[in-house]
Structure formats: C-alpha cells, structure tokens
C-alpha positions as a Python dict, from the first residue, in 0.01 Angstrom:
ca = {
    (1, 'M'): (0, 0, 0),
    (2, 'L'): (-261, 153, 215),
    (3, 'A'): (-446, 176, -109),
    (4, 'D'): (-494, -173, -152),
    (5, 'L'): (-673, -195, 193),
    (6, 'S'): (-1019, -191, 216),
    (7, 'V'): (-1211, 125, 355),
    (8, 'K'): (-1306, -11, 671),
    (9, 'E'): (-930, -190, 731),
    (10, 'L'): (-820, 147, 657),
    (11, 'W'): (-1037, 347, 883),
    (12, 'E'): (-951, 49, 1161),
    (13, 'K'): (-596, 119, 1062),
    (14, 'A'): (-615, 498, 1091),
    (15, 'G'): (-801, 462, 1443),
    (16, 'S'): (-554, 253, 1576),
    (17, 'D'): (-306, 347, 1814),
    (18, 'D'): (-2, 281, 1574),
    (19, 'P'): (134, 603, 1491),
    (20, 'T'): (72, 525, 1101),
    (21, 'P'): (-86, 596, 870),
    (22, 'G'): (-129, 934, 1025),
    (23, 'G'): (-241, 1271, 874),
    (24, 'G'): (3, 1270, 631),
    (25, 'S'): (-93, 926, 441),
    (26, 'I'): (-453, 1037, 493),
    (27, 'A'): (-436, 1378, 318),
    (28, 'A'): (-278, 1211, 39),
    (29, 'L'): (-561, 987, 33),
    (30, 'M'): (-829, 1249, 56),
    (31, 'G'): (-660, 1436, -229),
    (32, 'A'): (-695, 1081, -457),
    (33, 'T'): (-1053, 1074, -358),
    (34, 'G'): (-1086, 1401, -479),
    (35, 'A'): (-912, 1304, -771),
    (36, 'S'): (-1172, 997, -835),
    (37, 'L'): (-1445, 1277, -798),
    (38, 'I'): (-1352, 1504, -1023),
    (39, 'I'): (-1298, 1212, -1309),
    (40, 'K'): (-1683, 1121, -1211),
    (41, 'F'): (-1776, 1448, -1335),
    (42, 'C'): (-1590, 1437, -1630),
    (43, 'N'): (-1774, 1077, -1679),
    (44, 'L'): (-2093, 1247, -1623),
    (45, 'T'): (-1982, 1461, -1906),
    (46, 'L'): (-1819, 1280, -2151),
    (47, 'G'): (-2002, 1095, -2434),
    (48, 'R'): (-2337, 1346, -2412),
    (49, 'E'): (-2412, 1507, -2736),
    (50, 'K'): (-2448, 1901, -2532),
    (51, 'F'): (-2119, 1851, -2421),
    (52, 'K'): (-1948, 1740, -2721),
    (53, 'E'): (-1807, 2098, -2813),
    (54, 'V'): (-1589, 2069, -2417),
    (55, 'E'): (-1475, 1687, -2500),
    (56, 'G'): (-1116, 1766, -2548),
    (57, 'K'): (-1077, 1976, -2266),
    (58, 'F'): (-1245, 1688, -2038),
    (59, 'Q'): (-1128, 1416, -2170),
    (60, 'K'): (-747, 1612, -2071),
    (61, 'V'): (-871, 1668, -1735),
    (62, 'K'): (-1000, 1316, -1649),
    (63, 'G'): (-654, 1175, -1776),
    (64, 'N'): (-466, 1487, -1554),
    (65, 'A'): (-696, 1369, -1239),
    (66, 'E'): (-612, 994, -1335),
    (67, 'A'): (-214, 1030, -1329),
    (68, 'T'): (-211, 1272, -1010),
    (69, 'S'): (-450, 964, -825),
    (70, 'S'): (-203, 720, -914),
    (71, 'Q'): (104, 988, -747),
    (72, 'L'): (-111, 1037, -481),
    (73, 'S'): (-155, 682, -367),
    (74, 'R'): (195, 660, -420),
    (75, 'L'): (218, 918, -137),
    (76, 'C'): (2, 745, 114),
    (77, 'D'): (250, 522, 160),
    (78, 'R'): (574, 740, 108),
    (79, 'D'): (456, 973, 388),
    (80, 'T'): (406, 668, 635),
    (81, 'E'): (776, 541, 556),
    (82, 'A'): (872, 864, 569),
    (83, 'F'): (741, 884, 944),
    (84, 'N'): (923, 510, 982),
    (85, 'G'): (1247, 677, 827),
    (86, 'V'): (1248, 936, 1143),
    (87, 'M'): (1183, 685, 1443),
    (88, 'Q'): (1492, 446, 1283),
    (89, 'V'): (1718, 722, 1307),
    (90, 'F'): (1623, 841, 1679),
    (91, 'R'): (1700, 400, 1726),
    (92, 'M'): (2086, 454, 1617),
    (93, 'P'): (2314, 505, 1885),
    (94, 'K'): (2453, 815, 2030),
    (95, 'T'): (2768, 715, 2263),
    (96, 'T'): (3057, 815, 2095),
    (97, 'D'): (3095, 1164, 1923),
    (98, 'Q'): (3100, 1012, 1578),
    (99, 'E'): (2771, 843, 1633),
    (100, 'I'): (2602, 1133, 1789),
    (101, 'Q'): (2705, 1346, 1467),
    (102, 'R'): (2586, 1052, 1178),
    (103, 'R'): (2262, 1037, 1415),
    (104, 'K'): (2241, 1382, 1397),
    (105, 'D'): (2291, 1460, 1015),
    (106, 'A'): (2079, 1091, 932),
    (107, 'L'): (1797, 1279, 1129),
    (108, 'Q'): (1813, 1622, 972),
    (109, 'Q'): (1788, 1441, 601),
    (110, 'A'): (1477, 1226, 775),
    (111, 'F'): (1288, 1570, 859),
    (112, 'K'): (1351, 1659, 508),
    (113, 'E'): (1191, 1385, 387),
    (114, 'A'): (899, 1377, 584),
    (115, 'T'): (866, 1757, 492),
    (116, 'E'): (890, 1720, 120),
    (117, 'V'): (693, 1424, 84),
    (118, 'P'): (346, 1635, 201),
    (119, 'Y'): (505, 1953, 10),
    (120, 'Q'): (445, 1676, -312),
    (121, 'T'): (108, 1603, -188),
    (122, 'A'): (3, 1975, -159),
    (123, 'E'): (117, 2059, -521),
    (124, 'L'): (-85, 1783, -616),
    (125, 'C'): (-386, 1864, -468),
    (126, 'L'): (-339, 2196, -588),
    (127, 'S'): (-341, 2115, -941),
    (128, 'L'): (-662, 1914, -887),
    (129, 'L'): (-810, 2222, -771),
    (130, 'Q'): (-676, 2386, -1088),
    (131, 'S'): (-907, 2110, -1271),
    (132, 'C'): (-1209, 2194, -1079),
    (133, 'Q'): (-1198, 2522, -1140),
    (134, 'E'): (-1105, 2450, -1546),
    (135, 'V'): (-1420, 2206, -1544),
    (136, 'V'): (-1715, 2338, -1304),
    (137, 'E'): (-1854, 2574, -1573),
    (138, 'E'): (-1898, 2377, -1843),
    (139, 'G'): (-1955, 2014, -1738),
    (140, 'N'): (-2293, 1846, -1650),
    (141, 'P'): (-2481, 1994, -1414),
    (142, 'N'): (-2689, 1659, -1299),
    (143, 'A'): (-2342, 1578, -1119),
    (144, 'I'): (-2198, 1951, -1021),
    (145, 'S'): (-2267, 1826, -632),
    (146, 'D'): (-1981, 1531, -730),
    (147, 'L'): (-1770, 1792, -823),
    (148, 'G'): (-1819, 1994, -525),
    (149, 'V'): (-1737, 1757, -265),
    (150, 'G'): (-1447, 1646, -512),
    (151, 'C'): (-1296, 2009, -432),
    (152, 'L'): (-1420, 2012, -68),
    (153, 'A'): (-1155, 1625, -80),
    (154, 'C'): (-857, 1826, -211),
    (155, 'W'): (-903, 2132, 6),
    (156, 'A'): (-865, 1896, 278),
    (157, 'G'): (-571, 1718, 143),
    (158, 'L'): (-371, 2046, 37),
    (159, 'E'): (-427, 2205, 414),
    (160, 'G'): (-379, 1866, 579),
    (161, 'A'): (-41, 1806, 419),
    (162, 'I'): (82, 2180, 474),
    (163, 'M'): (-12, 2079, 863),
    (164, 'N'): (251, 1774, 813),
    (165, 'V'): (526, 2025, 630),
    (166, 'R'): (447, 2249, 934),
    (167, 'I'): (503, 1999, 1218),
    (168, 'N'): (827, 1898, 1075),
    (169, 'L'): (977, 2200, 976),
    (170, 'P'): (1097, 2322, 1344),
    (171, 'S'): (1327, 2036, 1382),
    (172, 'L'): (1503, 2124, 1093),
    (173, 'K'): (1845, 2313, 1087),
    (174, 'D'): (1878, 2444, 756),
    (175, 'S'): (1746, 2798, 763),
    (176, 'A'): (1705, 2822, 411),
    (177, 'F'): (1534, 2540, 323),
    (178, 'V'): (1273, 2590, 613),
    (179, 'E'): (1225, 2949, 463),
    (180, 'E'): (1178, 2843, 95),
    (181, 'M'): (957, 2511, 210),
    (182, 'E'): (778, 2829, 440),
    (183, 'A'): (724, 3066, 126),
    (184, 'K'): (611, 2780, -86),
    (185, 'I'): (311, 2606, 181),
    (186, 'K'): (222, 3003, 230),
    (187, 'S'): (186, 3024, -152),
    (188, 'I'): (6, 2687, -213),
    (189, 'S'): (-231, 2769, 24),
    (190, 'Q'): (-319, 3093, -52),
    (191, 'D'): (-360, 2983, -401),
    (192, 'G'): (-595, 2667, -294),
    (193, 'M'): (-794, 2910, -50),
    (194, 'T'): (-865, 3105, -370),
    (195, 'L'): (-984, 2820, -622),
    (196, 'R'): (-1137, 2662, -357),
    (197, 'S'): (-1407, 2983, -318),
    (198, 'Q'): (-1394, 3000, -693),
    (199, 'V'): (-1528, 2627, -730),
    (200, 'L'): (-1771, 2614, -456),
    (201, 'D'): (-1934, 2970, -557),
    (202, 'S'): (-1983, 2793, -932),
    (203, 'V'): (-2072, 2477, -766),
    (204, 'R'): (-2357, 2686, -532),
    (205, 'Q'): (-2503, 2881, -817),
    (206, 'K'): (-2516, 2617, -1070),
    (207, 'M'): (-2737, 2378, -768),
    (208, 'E'): (-2952, 2705, -705),
    (209, 'K'): (-3080, 2759, -1067),
}
C-alpha cells in the first residue's frame, strides 16, 4: 500500500517517470493528511476543562475523521489500480471484430472505475471540510492553524480528485453517466468552496484576536 511507504519513498515514487501514483492517488493522500490535522485539532481540545461542554461533539468529529482517513488511504491504492486497469485493457487484442468490441466494452468499464474512484475521494474530502466547519468555532484556539492547514489539505484533495474525474469523462460514451457525474462534481466543488471560505475566515479571525 502507498500508505505504508515512508514520506521520502512516497515523494520519490510520485516524482518518478512511472505513471503511478498519479494525481488521483495524491489527492486521496492530501485528504487523508487533512483528516490527520482535524484529528490533531480534536486531540488538542479534548480532555481540557475549558472545552468540556463540547467534548461529545469533538469525540464524534474525531471518530469520523479517523474513519474517513482510513477510507482515503485505501483510495490511494484503488486510484492506482483503476489506472492500471485502463492500461491493461489497452493491451487487449483487437484483431477480430469480436475482440475489438470486447476491448471497447472493457475500456468503457475501466474508465468508469477510473472516474468513480476519484469521485469517492472528492465526496470524502467534502465530508472532512464539513467536519472542519463543525469544530472551528469551539476548539482550542492555540491549535487553530493546524485546523486551517487541514482545511487546505482537504480542499486540495477535493479539487485534485475532481480534476481526475474530469480528465476521464471525455473517454466515456455513456452520456447519462457523464451528465450525472458533471452535475455531481459541480455541486461538490461549489459546496467545498463555500466550506473552505467559511472555515478559513474563522481561522483568520481567531488568529487575529
């Protein structure tokens, strides 16, 4: 798994001339990194008498962020697997009409998988931005910059994932699927932008006090 690599190993792998891991895997990694900073913000708030009244909320947000981080970690590898699946189909034989049709059908399925995986990443990153909004006003102000960086990482993961959805859509012939996916990613992007702005505005205000 990519998550099992050291940070240096991951950087080197991402910077190599190998097509994978690419932007989709790194987008999932960005989301998982953002989740870690949300967890940190919760940990630096929990157990302190001053924040006792919001302990239940922070425990819930922390648990959700931990679960989401695990999902995103798996998506790092699934994105690479999806890309490899497309490449594998390109190597299928195309000599006879039957082989050509089989290859076309398999290619469409492979591109759908390569589209759906980053879409899942975008959905999870959006949920993390919602978590940021839930805790930004009531958490430990001394750790507010950690939450701000976490928010930015989640936003990068969301937008990066959407890019990887978009790059696959022109290869798909299922117009209904494409239309539905375009509407979904437009909505996620807009919602994410709103949440990012709200969270960062709150972070900046707290840092100025």
